[in-house]
C-alpha positions as CSV (number, residue, x, y, z in Angstrom):
1,M,-56.5,-27.3,-265.5
2,A,-59.5,-25.3,-264.3
3,V,-57.5,-22.1,-264.4
4,T,-56.5,-22.9,-268.0
5,A,-60.2,-23.4,-268.9
6,L,-61.1,-20.1,-267.3
7,N,-58.5,-18.2,-269.4
8,A,-59.3,-20.0,-272.6
9,P,-61.1,-18.6,-275.6
10,Y,-64.9,-17.9,-275.5
11,P,-66.3,-21.4,-275.8
12,A,-64.6,-22.6,-272.6
13,R,-65.6,-19.4,-270.8
14,Q,-69.2,-19.9,-272.0
15,L,-69.1,-23.4,-270.6
16,T,-67.8,-22.2,-267.3
17,G,-70.5,-19.5,-267.3
18,H,-73.2,-22.2,-267.8
19,L,-71.7,-24.3,-265.0
20,L,-71.8,-21.3,-262.6
21,T,-75.4,-20.6,-263.6
22,G,-76.3,-24.2,-263.1
23,A,-74.7,-24.2,-259.7
24,G,-76.7,-21.2,-258.7
25,L,-79.9,-22.7,-260.0
26,A,-79.2,-26.0,-258.2
27,L,-79.4,-24.1,-254.9
28,L,-83.1,-23.4,-255.5
29,P,-84.4,-27.0,-254.6
30,W,-81.9,-27.1,-251.7
31,M,-83.5,-23.9,-250.3
32,G,-86.9,-25.6,-250.6
33,Y,-85.6,-28.6,-248.7
34,M,-84.2,-26.5,-245.9
35,A,-87.5,-24.6,-245.7
36,A,-89.3,-27.8,-245.3
37,T,-87.0,-29.6,-242.8
38,M,-85.4,-26.9,-240.6
39,P,-86.9,-24.8,-237.8
40,P,-88.1,-21.5,-239.3
41,S,-85.7,-19.4,-237.4
42,K,-82.7,-21.4,-238.7
43,A,-84.1,-21.9,-242.1
44,A,-84.5,-18.2,-242.7
45,A,-80.8,-17.5,-242.1
46,W,-79.6,-20.4,-244.2
47,I,-82.0,-19.6,-247.1
48,A,-81.0,-16.0,-247.1
49,L,-77.3,-16.9,-247.4
50,D,-78.0,-19.5,-250.1
51,A,-80.2,-17.0,-252.0
52,L,-77.4,-14.5,-252.0
53,E,-75.0,-17.3,-253.2
54,A,-77.4,-18.3,-255.9
55,T,-77.9,-14.7,-257.1
56,C,-74.1,-14.1,-257.3
57,L,-73.5,-17.5,-259.1
58,V,-76.3,-16.9,-261.7
59,L,-75.1,-13.3,-262.3
60,A,-71.5,-14.3,-262.7
61,G,-72.4,-17.3,-264.9
62,T,-74.7,-15.4,-267.2
63,R,-72.3,-12.5,-267.5
64,L,-69.3,-14.7,-268.1
65,A,-71.2,-16.7,-270.8
66,R,-72.0,-13.4,-272.6
67,G,-68.4,-12.3,-272.5
68,G,-67.9,-9.9,-269.6
69,G,-68.9,-8.0,-266.5
70,H,-68.7,-11.0,-264.2
71,H,-66.0,-9.8,-261.8
72,T,-68.0,-8.3,-259.0
73,A,-70.6,-11.1,-258.9
74,A,-67.8,-13.8,-259.0
75,A,-66.0,-12.1,-256.1
76,G,-69.3,-12.0,-254.1
77,A,-70.0,-15.6,-254.9
78,A,-66.4,-16.6,-253.7
79,A,-66.8,-14.8,-250.4
80,L,-70.3,-16.1,-249.7
81,L,-69.3,-19.7,-250.6
82,L,-66.4,-19.5,-248.1
83,V,-68.7,-18.1,-245.4
84,D,-71.1,-20.9,-246.1
85,A,-68.5,-23.6,-245.9
86,T,-67.0,-22.1,-242.7
87,T,-70.3,-21.7,-241.0
88,D,-71.4,-25.2,-242.0
89,L,-68.2,-26.7,-240.5
90,L,-68.4,-24.7,-237.3
91,T,-72.1,-25.4,-236.6
92,A,-72.3,-29.0,-237.6
93,A,-73.0,-31.6,-234.9
94,P,-70.4,-34.4,-234.7
95,G,-71.1,-37.4,-236.7
96,A,-73.1,-37.6,-240.0
97,E,-73.9,-33.8,-240.0
98,L,-70.2,-32.9,-239.7
99,A,-69.2,-35.5,-242.3
100,L,-71.8,-34.0,-244.7
101,A,-70.4,-30.5,-244.0
102,V,-66.9,-31.6,-244.7
103,A,-67.9,-33.3,-247.9
104,M,-69.9,-30.3,-249.1
105,A,-67.0,-28.0,-248.3
106,V,-64.3,-30.1,-250.0
107,A,-66.3,-31.3,-253.0
108,A,-68.4,-28.2,-253.8
109,E,-68.1,-25.0,-251.9
110,I,-64.4,-24.5,-251.7
111,P,-63.6,-25.5,-255.3
112,L,-66.4,-23.3,-256.6
113,A,-65.2,-20.4,-254.4
114,A,-61.7,-20.9,-255.9
115,R,-63.0,-20.8,-259.4
116,C,-65.0,-17.7,-258.7
117,A,-62.0,-16.0,-257.1
118,V,-59.9,-16.8,-260.2
119,L,-62.7,-15.3,-262.4
120,A,-62.9,-12.2,-260.2
121,R,-59.1,-11.6,-260.5
122,Q,-59.0,-11.8,-264.3
123,P,-58.1,-8.5,-266.0
124,R,-61.0,-6.6,-267.4
125,T,-61.2,-5.8,-271.0
126,S,-62.2,-2.4,-272.3
127,A,-65.7,-3.9,-273.2
128,Q,-66.2,-5.0,-269.6
129,R,-65.5,-1.6,-268.0
């Protein structure tokens, strides 16, 4: 169903663009939370990764909503989201931290990465080149 929506006429693509933009903007308060609760050395690395993700998501979303030029940003977002999910899972302590990492990966990071990968693979129109 998500793939169908991504290949649909402009209104569905515009909605998907707004969702990607919203996902990128939603990372901003999360980065603030990490800055306030993590040791500075760890926070810097995670905030940098999330800032790159947010940038790619916002760029892909705004460009998709306008009708093109989203491919590179969507590919970058997909790769960064997969790196984030993998790193979260590999570094999480057993227990609640691992459960949260699995939940985030399954419910947010991997599905969003898949959507971005589908967007990145869409054929470019002559207006997008």
